[in-house]
Backbone as ProteinMPNN parsed JSONL, in Angstrom:
{"seq_chain_A": "MNPAESLLNRFRQHAVRRLGTDYFCRRTALDIVARCEEMKLPILGIDGYFLTETTTHQPIEWILDLSKSPLDYDAARQFIEAGAALPLFYEFVLGTHEGNM", "coords_chain_A": {"N_chain_A": [[23.283, -11.896, 13.75], [20.617, -9.941, 12.653], [17.358, -8.955, 14.048], [15.351, -9.095, 12.005], [16.453, -10.783, 10.012], [16.758, -13.071, 11.565], [14.085, -13.663, 12.204], [12.95, -14.215, 9.627], [14.524, -16.374, 8.998], [13.512, -18.344, 10.697], [11.207, -19.092, 9.404], [12.047, -20.011, 7.002], [12.148, -22.714, 6.231], [9.678, -23.191, 5.189], [9.621, -21.855, 2.854], [9.766, -21.079, -0.678], [12.683, -21.055, -2.329], [14.572, -19.04, -4.401], [17.316, -18.097, -6.245], [18.532, -16.983, -3.964], [16.466, -15.626, -2.726], [13.637, -15.645, -0.618], [10.376, -16.898, -0.901], [7.138, -16.811, 0.308], [4.221, -18.711, 1.074], [0.72, -17.801, 1.366], [-0.386, -18.45, 3.982], [1.928, -18.755, 5.586], [3.017, -16.23, 5.174], [1.143, -14.633, 6.511], [1.608, -15.554, 9.097], [4.19, -14.586, 9.448], [3.71, -11.821, 9.434], [2.185, -11.633, 11.787], [4.11, -12.367, 13.686], [5.968, -10.324, 13.316], [4.435, -8.202, 14.249], [4.165, -8.903, 16.969], [6.819, -8.629, 17.756], [7.221, -5.989, 17.257], [8.478, -5.331, 14.901], [9.373, -3.576, 12.056], [7.669, -3.614, 8.932], [8.706, -2.986, 5.841], [8.009, -3.412, 3.238], [6.053, -5.528, 1.055], [6.013, -7.905, -1.458], [4.12, -9.481, -3.957], [4.22, -12.519, -5.77], [3.882, -14.559, -8.694], [4.672, -17.846, -9.061], [6.143, -20.282, -11.116], [7.347, -23.417, -12.393], [9.394, -22.549, -14.034], [9.413, -19.763, -14.067], [9.418, -16.557, -12.405], [7.203, -14.273, -11.628], [6.377, -10.927, -11.121], [3.778, -8.996, -10.723], [3.009, -5.525, -11.044], [0.826, -4.577, -9.569], [0.89, -6.026, -7.267], [2.543, -5.023, -5.235], [3.374, -3.782, -2.165], [4.074, -0.926, -0.498], [5.2, -0.094, 2.505], [6.813, 1.742, 3.691], [6.329, 4.28, 4.728], [4.612, 3.791, 6.778], [5.492, 1.618, 8.56], [4.666, 0.049, 10.702], [2.128, -0.738, 10.295], [0.434, -3.232, 10.559], [-2.077, -4.237, 10.031], [-2.624, -3.302, 7.439], [-0.724, -4.785, 6.069], [-1.677, -7.398, 6.493], [-4.181, -7.174, 5.204], [-3.387, -6.739, 2.565], [-2.161, -9.201, 1.934], [-4.343, -10.932, 2.33], [-6.006, -9.998, 0.319], [-5.073, -11.248, -1.902], [-5.887, -13.853, -1.607], [-7.366, -15.634, -3.242], [-5.681, -16.125, -5.282], [-2.745, -17.728, -6.666], [-0.437, -16.712, -5.143], [2.868, -15.918, -3.953], [4.864, -14.538, -1.348], [7.265, -11.978, -0.777], [9.252, -10.451, 1.694], [10.291, -7.257, 2.921], [11.965, -6.25, 5.57], [12.451, -4.045, 8.368], [15.01, -3.475, 10.818], [14.503, -2.641, 13.393], [12.384, -0.429, 15.362], [13.637, 2.05, 15.118], [14.627, 1.994, 12.589], [13.002, 3.064, 10.687]], "CA_chain_A": [[22.125, -11.851, 12.873], [19.657, -8.966, 13.162], [16.037, -9.546, 14.31], [14.62, -9.37, 10.757], [17.045, -11.995, 9.428], [16.438, -14.174, 12.472], [12.668, -13.991, 12.032], [12.74, -14.875, 8.335], [15.211, -17.66, 9.098], [12.607, -19.29, 11.36], [10.17, -19.508, 8.464], [12.699, -20.389, 5.74], [11.829, -24.1, 5.861], [8.396, -23.176, 4.483], [9.755, -20.951, 1.703], [10.326, -21.443, -1.978], [13.899, -20.231, -2.413], [15.113, -18.883, -5.754], [18.398, -17.111, -6.377], [18.783, -16.339, -2.681], [15.28, -14.923, -2.239], [12.607, -16.515, -0.058], [8.993, -16.571, -1.239], [6.301, -17.507, 1.277], [2.799, -18.867, 0.765], [-0.174, -16.905, 2.092], [-0.482, -18.795, 5.411], [3.208, -18.422, 6.223], [3.147, -14.769, 5.134], [0.329, -14.102, 7.618], [2.332, -15.876, 10.331], [5.316, -13.647, 9.539], [3.146, -10.53, 9.843], [1.816, -11.748, 13.204], [5.339, -12.367, 14.484], [6.498, -8.958, 13.238], [3.635, -7.378, 15.152], [4.561, -9.246, 18.347], [8.178, -8.125, 17.99], [7.263, -4.576, 16.836], [9.45, -5.277, 13.823], [8.756, -2.877, 10.935], [7.565, -4.2, 7.599], [8.899, -1.889, 4.902], [7.328, -3.735, 1.994], [5.709, -6.908, 0.721], [5.776, -8.079, -2.887], [3.476, -10.73, -4.32], [4.763, -13.128, -6.981], [3.377, -15.81, -9.25], [5.807, -18.726, -9.309], [5.944, -21.543, -11.825], [8.6, -24.179, -12.411], [10.44, -21.871, -14.802], [9.346, -18.293, -14.014], [9.054, -15.796, -11.22], [6.561, -13.08, -12.206], [5.953, -9.975, -10.1], [2.931, -7.93, -11.27], [3.138, -4.256, -10.323], [-0.284, -4.365, -8.631], [1.134, -6.805, -6.046], [3.636, -4.405, -4.482], [2.892, -2.962, -1.055], [5.119, -0.099, 0.106], [4.825, 0.343, 3.858], [7.936, 2.496, 4.247], [5.844, 5.445, 5.478], [3.833, 3.3, 7.925], [6.008, 0.253, 8.676], [4.047, -0.706, 11.797], [0.723, -0.935, 9.924], [0.309, -4.68, 10.346], [-3.389, -4.487, 9.429], [-2.475, -3.105, 5.991], [0.028, -5.946, 5.566], [-2.606, -8.538, 6.465], [-5.19, -6.928, 4.167], [-2.725, -6.948, 1.275], [-2.006, -10.647, 1.739], [-5.686, -11.518, 2.201], [-6.576, -9.595, -0.97], [-4.621, -12.216, -2.894], [-6.214, -15.204, -1.131], [-7.888, -16.489, -4.315], [-4.638, -16.25, -6.306], [-1.6, -18.539, -6.234], [0.674, -15.792, -4.901], [3.871, -16.113, -2.912], [5.21, -13.2, -0.885], [8.611, -11.64, -0.322], [9.197, -9.38, 2.689], [11.407, -6.362, 3.217], [11.752, -5.892, 6.97], [13.418, -3.211, 9.044], [15.621, -4.218, 11.921], [13.879, -2.198, 14.641], [11.568, 0.782, 15.136], [14.5, 3.164, 14.726], [15.02, 1.783, 11.198], [11.88, 3.444, 9.845]], "C_chain_A": [[21.119, -10.863, 13.472], [18.28, -9.617, 13.329], [15.252, -9.898, 13.048], [15.136, -10.65, 10.104], [16.693, -13.217, 10.262], [14.989, -14.622, 12.301], [12.437, -14.746, 10.721], [13.413, -16.244, 8.3], [14.306, -18.73, 9.719], [11.562, -19.86, 10.413], [10.74, -20.052, 7.153], [12.364, -21.811, 5.298], [10.525, -24.205, 5.081], [8.453, -22.368, 3.186], [10.124, -21.695, 0.43], [11.52, -20.505, -2.134], [14.416, -20.244, -3.851], [16.15, -17.772, -5.762], [18.593, -16.306, -5.095], [17.617, -15.564, -2.096], [14.256, -15.941, -1.765], [11.227, -15.989, -0.416], [8.097, -17.447, -0.371], [4.854, -17.582, 0.81], [1.978, -17.94, 1.672], [-0.191, -17.192, 3.588], [0.8, -18.426, 6.165], [3.413, -16.917, 6.251], [2.341, -14.131, 6.264], [0.981, -14.397, 8.967], [3.516, -14.937, 10.534], [4.824, -12.278, 9.99], [2.792, -10.563, 11.337], [3.054, -11.692, 14.094], [5.996, -10.993, 14.462], [5.751, -8.045, 14.204], [4.011, -7.654, 16.609], [5.906, -8.627, 18.708], [8.307, -6.619, 17.742], [8.346, -4.358, 15.784], [8.797, -4.626, 12.608], [8.77, -3.694, 9.648], [7.637, -3.037, 6.617], [8.183, -2.137, 3.577], [7.049, -5.215, 1.872], [5.427, -6.937, -0.778], [5.149, -9.441, -3.114], [3.984, -11.22, -5.668], [3.941, -14.339, -7.395], [4.607, -16.641, -9.597], [5.35, -19.934, -10.119], [7.281, -22.277, -11.778], [9.734, -23.387, -13.057], [10.434, -20.346, -14.701], [9.005, -17.784, -12.627], [8.518, -14.471, -11.749], [6.01, -12.198, -11.092], [5.124, -8.865, -10.744], [3.004, -6.664, -10.408], [2.009, -4.031, -9.313], [-0.12, -5.157, -7.338], [2.403, -6.351, -5.344], [3.008, -3.533, -3.406], [4.078, -2.249, -0.423], [4.612, 0.402, 1.448], [5.908, 1.218, 4.488], [7.498, 3.73, 5.032], [5.005, 5.053, 6.688], [4.216, 1.841, 8.221], [5.452, -0.571, 9.838], [2.556, -0.92, 11.538], [0.505, -2.403, 9.538], [-1.05, -5.038, 9.747], [-3.328, -4.32, 7.912], [-1.725, -4.28, 5.371], [-0.88, -7.164, 5.453], [-3.638, -8.388, 5.351], [-4.611, -7.152, 2.771], [-2.602, -8.441, 0.964], [-3.367, -11.31, 1.537], [-6.345, -11.163, 0.87], [-6.18, -10.566, -2.083], [-4.984, -13.651, -2.562], [-6.685, -16.143, -2.235], [-6.853, -16.735, -5.415], [-3.472, -17.094, -5.784], [-0.337, -17.693, -6.032], [1.612, -16.313, -3.818], [4.407, -14.726, -2.585], [6.659, -13.111, -0.429], [8.477, -10.442, 0.616], [10.473, -8.562, 2.699], [11.118, -5.845, 4.622], [12.829, -4.929, 7.434], [13.976, -3.997, 10.218], [15.037, -3.848, 13.271], [13.119, -0.917, 14.361], [12.39, 1.973, 14.696], [14.918, 3.1, 13.271], [13.917, 2.236, 10.252], [12.181, 4.672, 9.04]], "O_chain_A": [[20.806, -10.939, 14.66], [18.051, -10.71, 12.812], [14.552, -10.91, 13.03], [14.349, -11.502, 9.691], [16.369, -14.274, 9.721], [14.703, -15.819, 12.257], [11.799, -15.798, 10.714], [12.923, -17.165, 7.647], [14.338, -19.89, 9.306], [11.089, -20.981, 10.602], [9.987, -20.505, 6.291], [12.303, -22.08, 4.099], [10.292, -25.197, 4.389], [7.442, -22.219, 2.5], [10.707, -22.779, 0.458], [11.363, -19.285, -2.075], [14.663, -21.299, -4.436], [15.882, -16.648, -5.336], [18.795, -15.092, -5.14], [17.769, -14.909, -1.066], [14.029, -16.963, -2.412], [10.938, -14.802, -0.261], [8.267, -18.665, -0.316], [4.328, -16.635, 0.225], [2.502, -17.372, 2.629], [-0.026, -16.272, 4.39], [0.746, -17.853, 7.253], [3.922, -16.377, 7.233], [2.809, -13.189, 6.903], [0.911, -13.575, 9.881], [3.81, -14.537, 11.661], [5.452, -11.642, 10.837], [3.077, -9.609, 12.061], [3.042, -11.04, 15.138], [6.523, -10.542, 15.479], [6.355, -7.22, 14.889], [4.159, -6.718, 17.394], [6.104, -8.159, 19.829], [9.364, -6.036, 17.982], [9.036, -3.338, 15.78], [7.746, -5.094, 12.167], [9.748, -4.367, 9.325], [6.735, -2.202, 6.569], [7.799, -1.196, 2.882], [7.71, -6.047, 2.494], [4.694, -6.097, -1.299], [5.586, -10.438, -2.54], [4.157, -10.433, -6.598], [3.38, -15.048, -6.558], [5.479, -16.191, -10.339], [4.308, -20.529, -9.842], [8.238, -21.788, -11.178], [10.896, -23.533, -12.675], [11.354, -19.696, -15.198], [8.399, -18.473, -11.806], [9.276, -13.644, -12.255], [5.268, -12.664, -10.228], [5.685, -7.897, -11.257], [3.055, -6.745, -9.18], [2.218, -3.36, -8.302], [-0.905, -4.983, -6.406], [3.225, -7.161, -4.917], [2.204, -2.649, -3.704], [4.978, -2.888, 0.121], [3.7, 1.227, 1.51], [5.911, 1.409, 5.704], [8.226, 4.182, 5.917], [4.715, 5.897, 7.536], [3.376, 0.945, 8.144], [5.739, -1.763, 9.942], [1.807, -1.246, 12.458], [0.407, -2.753, 8.362], [-1.167, -6.034, 9.033], [-3.918, -5.113, 7.178], [-2.058, -4.719, 4.27], [-0.86, -7.875, 4.448], [-3.938, -9.347, 4.64], [-5.285, -7.699, 1.898], [-2.908, -8.879, -0.145], [-3.518, -12.161, 0.66], [-7.149, -11.935, 0.349], [-6.881, -10.683, -3.089], [-4.447, -14.578, -3.169], [-6.423, -17.344, -2.165], [-7.117, -17.469, -6.368], [-3.249, -17.158, -4.575], [0.692, -17.928, -6.666], [1.212, -17.039, -2.908], [4.407, -13.839, -3.439], [7.2, -14.018, 0.204], [7.688, -9.531, 0.364], [11.575, -9.081, 2.516], [10.161, -5.103, 4.841], [13.968, -4.976, 6.967], [13.464, -5.062, 10.562], [15.071, -4.654, 14.2], [13.192, -0.374, 13.259], [11.887, 2.828, 13.967], [15.506, 4.052, 12.758], [13.907, 1.814, 9.096], [11.335, 5.129, 8.272]]}, "name": "protein", "num_of_chains": 1, "seq": "MNPAESLLNRFRQHAVRRLGTDYFCRRTALDIVARCEEMKLPILGIDGYFLTETTTHQPIEWILDLSKSPLDYDAARQFIEAGAALPLFYEFVLGTHEGNM"}
C-alpha cells in the first residue's frame, strides 16, 4: 500500500463511503491536510460535495486543483475553511511522494 492509500485508510472510519469513494467532514479533512504536511505528501486536489441520503452533488466552485503546487498545505486548509458554514464533505486526490508532482 502506498503512503497516500495508507494515510486515507487511517481516516476511513470517519468517512462517508459511497461507491468506493471516501468523503470526509471538515474536521477530518483538516486532520488529513495536517498529516499530509507532516509526511510531505502532495495533495493534488480536493473536491467538496454536498451529501444527502439519496444524492452526491459536487458544485464546480468546490474544486481545488493543487496539481501545480501540491505542497501548498495552507491553500488546502483555506479551501476547507472557506466551506466551514456549509455542510460539505471532502474527497482527496493525493500523490504518493514528492516525486509524483
